[in-house]
VOBASE-195220 format. One line per field, with one value per residue (C-alpha): residue number from 1; residue in one letter; x, y, z. Coordinates in pm, 1 decimal, always signed. Layout:
N
loke	NUM	... $
pati	A	... $
px	X	... $
py	Y	... $
pz	Z	... $
// end
This chain:
341
loke	1	2	3	4	5	6	7	8	9	10	11	12	13	14	15	16	17	18	19	20	21	22	23	24	25	26	27	28	29	30	31	32	33	34	35	36	37	38	39	40	41	42	43	44	45	46	47	48	49	50	51	52	53	54	55	56	57	58	59	60	61	62	63	64	65	66	67	68	69	70	71	72	73	74	75	76	77	78	79	80	81	82	83	84	85	86	87	88	89	90	91	92	93	94	95	96	97	98	99	100	101	102	103	104	105	106	107	108	109	110	111	112	113	114	115	116	117	118	119	120	121	122	123	124	125	126	127	128	129	130	131	132	133	134	135	136	137	138	139	140	141	142	143	144	145	146	147	148	149	150	151	152	153	154	155	156	157	158	159	160	161	162	163	164	165	166	167	168	169	170	171	172	173	174	175	176	177	178	179	180	181	182	183	184	185	186	187	188	189	190	191	192	193	194	195	196	197	198	199	200	201	202	203	204	205	206	207	208	209	210	211	212	213	214	215	216	217	218	219	220	221	222	223	224	225	226	227	228	229	230	231	232	233	234	235	236	237	238	239	240	241	242	243	244	245	246	247	248	249	250	251	252	253	254	255	256	257	258	259	260	261	262	263	264	265	266	267	268	269	270	271	272	273	274	275	276	277	278	279	280	281	282	283	284	285	286	287	288	289	290	291	292	293	294	295	296	297	298	299	300	301	302	303	304	305	306	307	308	309	310	311	312	313	314	315	316	317	318	319	320	321	322	323	324	325	326	327	328	329	330	331	332	333	334	335	336	337	338	339	340	341 $
pati	X	X	X	X	X	X	X	X	X	X	X	X	X	X	X	X	X	X	X	X	X	X	X	X	X	X	X	X	X	X	X	X	X	X	X	X	X	X	X	X	X	X	X	X	X	X	X	X	X	X	X	X	X	X	X	X	X	X	X	X	X	X	X	X	X	X	X	X	X	X	X	X	X	X	X	X	X	X	X	X	X	X	X	X	X	X	X	X	X	X	X	X	X	X	X	X	X	X	X	X	X	X	X	X	X	X	X	X	X	X	X	X	X	X	X	X	X	X	X	X	X	X	X	X	X	X	X	X	X	X	X	X	X	X	X	X	X	X	X	X	X	X	X	X	X	X	X	X	X	X	X	X	X	X	X	X	X	X	X	X	X	X	X	X	X	X	X	X	X	X	X	X	X	X	X	X	X	X	X	X	X	X	X	X	X	X	X	X	X	X	X	X	X	X	X	X	X	X	X	X	X	X	X	X	X	X	X	X	X	X	X	X	X	X	X	X	X	X	X	X	X	X	X	X	X	X	X	X	X	X	X	X	X	X	X	X	X	X	X	X	X	X	X	X	X	X	X	X	X	X	X	X	X	X	X	X	X	X	X	X	X	X	X	X	X	X	X	X	X	X	X	X	X	X	X	X	X	X	X	X	X	X	X	X	X	X	X	X	X	X	X	X	X	X	X	X	X	X	X	X	X	X	X	X	X	X	X	X	X	X	X	X	X	X	X	X	X	X	X	X	X	X	X	X	X	X	X	X	X	X	X	X	X	X	X	X	X	X	X	X	X $
px	+1977.5	+2132.4	+1843.3	+1880.5	+2312.0	+2202.9	+1978.8	+2274.6	+2537.4	+2302.9	+2260.5	+2604.1	+2703.3	+2460.5	+2535.3	+2928.3	+2777.5	+2612.1	+2895.9	+2634.9	+2363.6	+2265.0	+2279.2	+1980.1	+1829.7	+2034.1	+2059.8	+1643.1	+1648.8	+1489.9	+1559.9	+1497.1	+1312.2	+1228.3	+1179.0	+1345.4	+1215.6	+862.9	+764.4	+454.2	+661.7	+913.8	+776.9	+690.9	+958.7	+1023.2	+991.1	+1080.6	+879.0	+955.9	+639.9	+778.0	+574.2	+519.7	+237.4	-94.9	-450.0	-385.4	-183.0	-499.9	-516.1	-184.6	-284.0	-577.3	-363.2	-143.6	-449.3	-658.6	-360.3	-349.0	+51.3	+69.2	-120.1	+137.9	+405.2	+518.1	+569.2	+584.1	+764.1	+636.4	+947.1	+817.1	+1160.9	+1190.9	+1063.1	+1414.7	+1582.6	+1334.1	+1431.7	+1797.6	+1785.8	+1554.6	+1739.1	+2070.3	+1915.7	+1932.3	+1497.2	+1296.7	+1024.9	+913.3	+606.1	+744.7	+538.8	+559.4	+782.5	+1066.1	+1063.2	+1125.7	+1397.0	+1588.4	+1587.9	+1705.4	+2045.9	+2074.5	+1893.8	+1715.4	+1398.5	+1049.6	+679.9	+468.8	+121.6	-36.7	-192.5	-300.1	-517.7	-527.3	-215.2	-286.2	-165.5	-417.9	-434.8	-591.9	-761.5	-1015.7	-1345.1	-1358.4	-1008.6	-1241.3	-1023.3	-1237.9	-1036.1	-694.4	-751.0	-816.9	-471.1	-295.6	-178.3	-218.6	+14.4	+34.4	+291.1	+470.6	+666.3	+936.7	+1026.3	+1074.3	+908.3	+547.9	+401.7	+601.4	+549.9	+184.0	+142.8	+344.2	+158.1	-172.8	-39.7	+72.5	-239.8	-485.2	-226.6	-82.0	+317.7	+483.2	+551.1	+177.2	+162.7	+328.2	+443.9	+698.2	+839.9	+667.5	+792.1	+558.3	+351.9	+36.8	-216.0	-63.5	+39.7	-330.0	-483.0	-283.3	-353.0	+47.1	-29.6	-357.4	-345.0	-136.3	-18.9	-42.0	-197.7	-565.0	-632.9	-439.8	-439.7	-830.6	-891.3	-702.0	-873.4	-1208.2	-1155.6	-1098.9	-1396.4	-1242.9	-1411.5	-1200.1	-1228.3	-955.3	-844.5	-725.7	-415.6	-569.4	-873.1	-613.1	-322.7	-306.8	+22.5	+144.8	+96.5	+204.8	+298.5	+484.1	+828.0	+1069.4	+1392.4	+1519.7	+1664.6	+1362.0	+1171.5	+1406.1	+1522.7	+1185.3	+865.6	+654.8	+781.9	+643.5	+319.8	+222.7	+306.7	+101.2	-238.1	-201.3	-181.6	-493.0	-681.3	-641.8	-711.1	-1022.8	-1159.8	-1057.1	-1265.7	-1588.0	-1552.1	-1349.4	-1489.7	-1358.4	-1021.8	-983.1	-1067.5	-792.0	-553.5	-564.5	-348.7	-86.1	-93.4	-19.8	-291.5	-514.7	-862.9	-1184.9	-1085.4	-857.1	-1104.6	-1143.3	-771.6	-917.0	-1246.0	-1088.3	-828.4	-1095.6	-1194.3	-773.3	-765.6	-1059.0	-1054.5	-1214.2	-933.9	-696.2	-360.5	-342.5	-88.7	-64.7	+190.2	+6.1	+8.5	+422.7	+428.7	+215.5	+429.7	+789.4	+657.4	+593.7	+952.9	+1084.5	+895.3	+1041.8	+1417.3	+1419.2	+1460.5	+1728.0	+1567.5	+1344.1	+1414.1	+1471.0	+1268.6	+982.5	+784.6	+1050.0	+980.9	+653.1	+458.9	+96.5	+182.5	+149.2	-213.1	-325.7	-240.0	-438.0	-735.0	-702.2	-709.7 $
py	+749.5	+462.0	+225.9	+330.7	+228.5	-80.8	-211.8	-144.3	-326.2	-629.7	-656.1	-627.9	-883.3	-1095.1	-1053.8	-1129.2	-1470.9	-1576.7	-1680.5	-1845.0	-1632.4	-1704.6	-2065.7	-2300.8	-2351.3	-2141.1	-1842.1	-1791.8	-1851.7	-2187.7	-2463.5	-2839.0	-2789.5	-3103.4	-3314.0	-3546.6	-3655.4	-3639.0	-3838.5	-3641.0	-3332.5	-3445.2	-3309.3	-2966.2	-2675.1	-2536.0	-2171.6	-1950.8	-1652.4	-1374.4	-1219.9	-903.0	-958.0	-1181.2	-1471.1	-1315.0	-1340.6	-1055.5	-1344.3	-1557.0	-1580.4	-1707.9	-1974.3	-2055.3	-2105.9	-2335.3	-2537.6	-2555.8	-2691.1	-2395.4	-2346.9	-2740.9	-2684.9	-2482.7	-2725.6	-2535.5	-2585.5	-2207.8	-2211.1	-1880.2	-1692.2	-1423.9	-1218.2	-829.5	-669.9	-503.1	-869.8	-966.3	-690.2	-766.3	-1144.0	-1120.0	-829.1	-1074.0	-1343.8	-1535.2	-1597.5	-1527.9	-1363.3	-1147.9	-970.8	-578.5	-231.8	-12.3	+262.3	+4.0	-117.1	+218.4	+294.7	-41.4	+54.8	+388.3	+184.3	-39.5	-291.1	-511.3	-568.9	-586.7	-577.5	-807.5	-813.5	-572.8	-732.6	-433.0	-201.1	+57.5	+172.2	+18.4	+306.3	+520.7	+786.4	+666.8	+869.7	+828.2	+978.5	+1200.0	+1383.2	+1485.4	+1428.1	+1338.0	+1459.6	+1560.6	+1906.9	+1816.3	+1706.7	+2045.2	+2147.9	+1777.9	+1543.5	+1271.4	+931.2	+750.8	+460.1	+664.2	+874.9	+571.7	+338.5	+304.0	+453.5	+791.3	+762.5	+765.1	+996.5	+1257.0	+1194.8	+1238.7	+1599.6	+1703.0	+1587.2	+1792.3	+2114.6	+2051.5	+2037.1	+1821.7	+2167.8	+2191.3	+1903.9	+1794.1	+1464.9	+1229.4	+907.6	+629.9	+324.0	+44.2	+103.1	+290.1	+103.3	+193.1	+542.2	+627.0	+448.8	+622.9	+940.7	+1002.9	+1143.1	+1251.9	+1004.9	+760.7	+656.8	+274.1	+10.5	+26.7	-329.4	-352.8	-61.1	+27.1	-367.0	-401.2	-94.5	-197.0	-498.5	-316.8	-127.5	+201.3	+397.0	+560.7	+749.2	+649.8	+840.1	+614.4	+751.7	+589.7	+780.8	+1096.1	+956.0	+634.6	+515.4	+163.9	-35.9	-432.4	-690.3	-936.4	-832.6	-1091.9	-1016.0	-955.0	-1298.6	-1448.5	-1270.2	-1368.6	-1704.9	-1838.0	-1643.6	-1948.5	-1946.0	-1631.6	-1668.1	-2019.9	-1824.0	-1499.4	-1728.8	-1913.9	-1621.3	-1440.3	-1766.3	-1761.6	-1394.2	-1463.0	-1710.0	-1523.2	-1228.9	-1438.7	-1647.9	-1460.2	-1681.8	-2010.7	-1850.4	-1757.3	-2103.7	-2227.5	-1954.6	-2111.9	-2396.3	-2132.6	-1906.4	-2040.1	-1954.0	-1796.4	-1770.0	-1579.1	-1253.4	-1207.7	-1214.4	-840.4	-813.4	-1025.0	-857.1	-498.8	-627.9	-700.0	-367.8	-287.5	-594.0	-522.0	-390.8	-455.2	-648.2	-784.1	-752.9	-461.7	-141.3	+142.6	+445.3	+725.4	+548.7	+459.9	+863.5	+951.6	+710.0	+832.6	+1211.2	+1136.4	+985.1	+1291.9	+1512.0	+1371.0	+1343.7	+951.8	+977.7	+1212.9	+1215.3	+1082.9	+699.9	+720.5	+417.4	+424.8	+238.3	-54.5	-161.2	-293.5	-527.2	-620.5	-890.6	-1206.5	-1077.6	-1001.0	-1333.4	-1486.5	-1237.9	-1379.8	-1763.0 $
pz	+1152.9	+1384.5	+1296.5	+914.8	+982.5	+1164.8	+877.7	+634.7	+841.4	+934.9	+517.1	+458.6	+737.5	+598.0	+243.0	+345.7	+493.7	+204.3	-50.8	-299.3	-326.8	-652.3	-606.1	-518.2	-188.9	+4.3	-255.2	-226.9	+172.9	+144.3	+393.5	+387.7	+746.4	+886.0	+550.5	+627.0	+976.7	+846.3	+506.7	+511.8	+434.1	+240.7	-95.0	+70.6	+65.1	+382.7	+386.4	+700.8	+732.0	+969.1	+1080.8	+1280.0	+1629.8	+1852.8	+1837.1	+1786.0	+1679.8	+1411.2	+1252.1	+1150.5	+800.4	+815.6	+1088.4	+847.9	+545.4	+717.9	+887.4	+588.3	+379.2	+171.4	+179.5	+89.9	-170.1	-338.1	-215.7	+95.6	+485.3	+613.0	+960.7	+1145.1	+1274.4	+1522.0	+1480.1	+1437.3	+1149.9	+1057.3	+1095.4	+848.3	+586.6	+639.3	+580.8	+295.4	+161.4	+184.4	+36.5	+341.9	+380.4	+63.8	+257.1	+541.0	+692.6	+695.0	+701.3	+386.4	+537.1	+646.5	+273.1	+147.5	+428.8	+306.0	-63.0	+30.8	+183.2	-134.2	+25.2	-275.8	-117.9	-323.7	-148.2	-317.7	-132.0	+75.5	+399.6	+597.5	+356.1	+605.0	+830.3	+1166.4	+1354.0	+1587.4	+1845.3	+2161.3	+2457.5	+2735.8	+2607.2	+2919.8	+2765.7	+2505.2	+2213.8	+1915.4	+1635.5	+1516.2	+1560.4	+1924.6	+2007.2	+1964.5	+2303.2	+2455.8	+2645.7	+2399.8	+2454.1	+2210.5	+2210.1	+2102.8	+1781.5	+1551.9	+1388.2	+1230.0	+1536.6	+1510.4	+1116.3	+1154.3	+1404.5	+1225.6	+889.7	+1094.8	+1219.4	+887.9	+707.5	+925.3	+924.4	+1254.4	+1342.5	+1582.0	+1782.9	+1827.0	+2072.0	+2360.4	+2274.2	+2470.4	+2477.9	+2720.1	+2555.6	+2494.7	+2810.9	+2610.0	+2820.4	+3158.4	+3069.2	+2956.2	+3272.3	+3523.9	+3325.1	+3291.3	+2909.1	+2745.7	+2468.4	+2319.8	+1993.7	+1923.6	+1711.6	+1623.0	+1692.2	+2002.4	+2287.5	+2190.4	+2263.2	+2573.7	+2720.7	+2667.6	+2802.4	+3120.4	+3086.6	+2987.4	+2718.0	+2425.7	+2148.9	+1872.6	+1591.5	+1318.2	+1092.4	+798.4	+788.2	+748.5	+582.5	+329.0	+379.6	+297.1	+604.3	+664.3	+384.8	+199.9	+68.8	-107.3	-270.8	-678.4	-636.3	-605.1	-841.5	-1144.5	-1044.4	-860.0	-934.4	-895.5	-520.6	-464.2	-665.6	-467.2	-78.3	-236.9	-352.1	-15.4	+227.4	+15.9	+55.0	+418.5	+448.7	+221.1	+433.2	+773.3	+658.2	+600.4	+909.1	+1177.0	+1431.8	+1278.9	+1189.5	+1564.9	+1674.1	+1433.8	+1579.2	+1893.1	+1787.9	+1693.3	+1991.0	+2310.2	+2586.0	+2366.3	+2484.3	+2406.0	+2576.6	+2234.5	+1990.3	+1979.2	+1846.3	+1537.9	+1493.6	+1533.8	+1250.3	+1004.5	+849.2	+853.1	+613.1	+381.6	+22.7	-320.6	-444.7	-116.2	-180.8	-373.3	-302.0	-517.4	-652.8	-454.6	-116.0	-165.9	-265.3	+52.9	+246.5	+109.5	+177.8	+545.3	+575.8	+419.6	+643.7	+971.2	+839.4	+822.9	+414.7	+307.6	-86.8	-284.0	-429.3	-794.3	-858.4	-603.6	-867.2	-848.5	-492.5	-543.8	-764.0	-775.1	-1022.8	-790.2	-660.3	-995.3	-1135.3	-853.4	-901.5	-1259.4	-1186.2 $
// end
């Protein structure tokens, strides 16, 4: 509840600060960037994009889109902002910024608080949360979590939503598992046997553990529950007043994603220009991300996935009631337009 109240207060404060929401550049959250100093960028529109996490190889599709000029082809100069997911939602909802990268459950929670954000492209086709354990623990499937000690970063966020959905999909309750909060110390907690399993990201903790020679079993939430994962959001003002801006950004990102899936090694090399100190030991992060992104049609989300995500939020008490307009919180229009090009 604290998270939802904080999100609403952030949105209200930002809205109050934006006295001209429907005007030109500020109303859509598009700034001038450094175009006055750099003539090469003079004709490009500067767009700040909150990514929701620190610089990381998983952002390779965006780095590729930038390096190969796909953003520039759409008249855009994109600035990657590694701010928090909650801040991104608040800024986009208030019209301070036009876009952000956000997980699907956060979009539902925001809309429940009246924040006018719309999800327009699903980047992660598979929900990236997983339960990770050492192979000697013998936890090879969800049923074997019963009675085990499982560590979570906390009872909040995507990790908790995915964990709860995994249990529910396999006939388990939270009372069946001895879960505890361990903060973001999953690797250390598992290495030192503080817990028997941890909840983390399928493209993060398993990669770190493997790099240390630890054999692990991974239970993917997506194998049991199809939830809406990370993707691109915008606001209703952009959709009404400047849909071409949204179309251009979606097209550029999908080009970068397609290239990354086709040649991840080249994409990783490009990522070294964007992630300070990145070396080949982190290639596994990108490789573990590829299957989370693949789809017959990149970028699409569907109503059934949104319904399952909403049901998961209701089950854990993060949402008081179903949204009246669940279908209106996402749109596949821009993705389908790109496919039609």
